[in-house]
C-alpha positions as CSV (number, residue, x, y, z in Angstrom):
1,M,0.0,-0.1,0.0
2,H,1.1,3.7,-0.6
3,P,3.0,5.0,2.4
4,V,0.6,8.0,2.4
5,L,-2.4,5.6,2.7
6,V,-0.7,3.5,5.4
7,E,-0.1,6.6,7.4
8,M,-3.7,7.9,7.0
9,L,-5.2,4.6,7.6
10,Q,-2.9,3.3,10.5
11,K,-2.5,6.1,12.8
12,P,-5.2,8.0,14.5
13,V,-4.1,11.5,13.2
14,G,-5.1,10.0,9.7
15,W,-8.6,9.2,10.8
16,L,-9.0,12.5,12.6
17,M,-8.1,14.2,9.3
18,I,-10.4,12.3,7.4
19,V,-13.4,12.6,9.9
20,G,-12.3,16.5,9.9
21,T,-12.4,16.7,6.2
22,I,-16.0,15.1,6.0
23,I,-17.0,17.5,8.8
24,L,-15.7,20.6,7.0
25,F,-17.4,19.6,3.6
26,G,-20.4,18.1,5.1
27,T,-21.7,20.9,7.2
28,P,-22.0,23.5,4.6
29,L,-23.8,21.0,2.2
30,A,-26.1,19.7,5.0
31,V,-27.2,23.6,5.9
32,G,-27.7,24.2,2.3
33,F,-30.1,21.2,1.9
34,F,-31.7,21.9,4.9
35,L,-32.5,25.5,4.0
36,R,-33.7,24.8,0.4
37,K,-36.0,22.5,1.8
38,K,-37.2,25.2,4.4
39,I,-37.5,27.9,1.6
40,R,-39.5,25.4,-0.7
41,D,-41.8,24.5,2.2
42,E,-42.4,28.1,3.2
43,E,-43.1,29.1,-0.4
44,A,-45.7,26.2,-0.9
45,R,-47.3,27.4,2.5
46,N,-47.5,31.1,1.2
47,K,-49.0,29.7,-2.2
48,H,-51.7,28.1,-0.4
49,E,-52.7,31.3,1.8
C-alpha cells in the first residue's frame, strides 16, 4: 500500500484528518440542503394562503 495511505489509515491522526474533512465539507452541504427544503416549504405554504 502507498505510504501516504498507510499513514492515513493506520494512525489516529489520519482518521482525525478524514473525519475533519468530512465535517468540513459536509456541514455546509447539510445546511444548504436544509435551507433549500425550508424555503421550498415556506413558499408552498404561502401559495396556499
